[in-house]
C-alpha positions as CSV (number, residue, x, y, z in Angstrom):
1,M,215.0,-79.4,334.8
2,E,215.5,-78.8,338.3
3,T,212.6,-79.6,341.0
4,T,212.0,-78.4,344.5
5,R,209.6,-78.9,347.2
6,L,207.2,-76.7,349.2
7,S,207.9,-76.9,353.0
8,S,205.4,-77.0,355.7
9,K,206.1,-73.3,356.3
10,G,205.4,-72.3,352.6
11,Q,208.8,-71.9,351.9
12,V,210.5,-72.9,348.5
13,I,214.2,-73.4,347.9
14,I,215.4,-71.8,344.4
15,P,218.2,-74.1,343.3
16,K,221.6,-72.8,343.3
17,S,222.4,-73.1,339.8
18,V,219.1,-70.9,338.9
19,R,220.1,-68.6,341.5
20,S,223.7,-68.1,340.1
21,A,222.4,-67.9,336.5
22,H,220.3,-65.0,337.4
23,G,222.8,-63.3,339.7
24,W,220.0,-63.6,342.6
25,E,221.4,-63.3,346.3
26,A,219.9,-63.5,349.7
27,G,217.6,-60.7,350.6
28,L,216.1,-60.1,347.2
29,D,212.6,-59.3,347.0
30,F,210.4,-61.0,344.3
31,Q,206.9,-60.1,342.7
32,I,204.6,-63.3,342.8
33,I,202.5,-63.3,339.6
34,D,199.5,-66.0,339.3
35,T,199.7,-67.3,335.7
36,G,196.6,-69.5,336.2
37,D,198.6,-72.7,336.0
38,G,201.3,-71.8,338.2
39,I,203.3,-68.6,339.6
40,L,206.0,-66.5,338.1
41,L,208.7,-65.1,340.5
42,R,210.0,-61.7,339.0
43,P,212.9,-59.8,341.1
44,K,211.2,-56.7,342.1
45,A,212.5,-53.4,340.9
46,P,214.5,-51.4,343.2
47,F,212.2,-48.1,342.4
48,E,208.9,-47.5,341.4
49,P,208.6,-46.8,337.5
50,T,207.9,-43.2,336.7
51,A,207.2,-41.2,334.0
52,L,209.3,-38.4,332.6
53,A,206.5,-35.7,333.4
54,D,207.0,-36.7,337.1
55,V,210.6,-35.9,337.0
56,A,211.2,-33.3,334.3
57,G,212.5,-30.0,335.8
58,L,213.4,-31.8,338.9
59,F,216.9,-30.5,338.9
60,K,216.6,-27.0,337.8
61,T,219.5,-24.8,338.4
62,K,220.2,-21.1,339.2
63,V,223.6,-21.2,337.3
64,P,223.4,-19.6,333.8
65,A,224.1,-21.9,330.8
66,R,227.6,-21.5,329.6
67,S,228.8,-21.7,325.9
68,D,231.3,-24.2,324.3
69,A,234.0,-21.7,324.1
70,E,233.7,-20.8,328.0
71,I,233.7,-24.4,328.8
72,K,236.5,-25.0,326.8
73,A,238.4,-21.8,328.5
74,A,237.6,-23.0,331.8
75,V,238.8,-26.5,331.2
76,D,241.9,-25.4,329.5
77,G,242.8,-23.0,332.5
78,A,242.1,-25.8,335.0
79,I,244.7,-28.1,333.1
80,K,247.2,-25.5,333.0
81,K,246.8,-24.8,336.6
82,T,247.0,-28.5,337.5
83,W,249.9,-29.5,335.2
84,R,251.9,-26.2,335.3
85,G,253.4,-26.8,331.9
86,R,254.5,-30.3,332.6
87,G,252.7,-32.0,329.8
């Protein structure tokens, strides 16, 4: 078990072996959670959690949906144009 010490400025050094094991690098933000008999440091998520209802329909398109046959024809045409019979 590793130990560390609280500095006069309130800083705590997380041992390198722990940082490496979790992939933590300088500049990472943490949430501090009081557990009653200590604290828990949890890396802060890069984005706030969202619900599907908050983002559903966000990327509506004005392009009509294509059928599988239309998609296949477009891909085949692009392949022929790119490779011009070389493969």
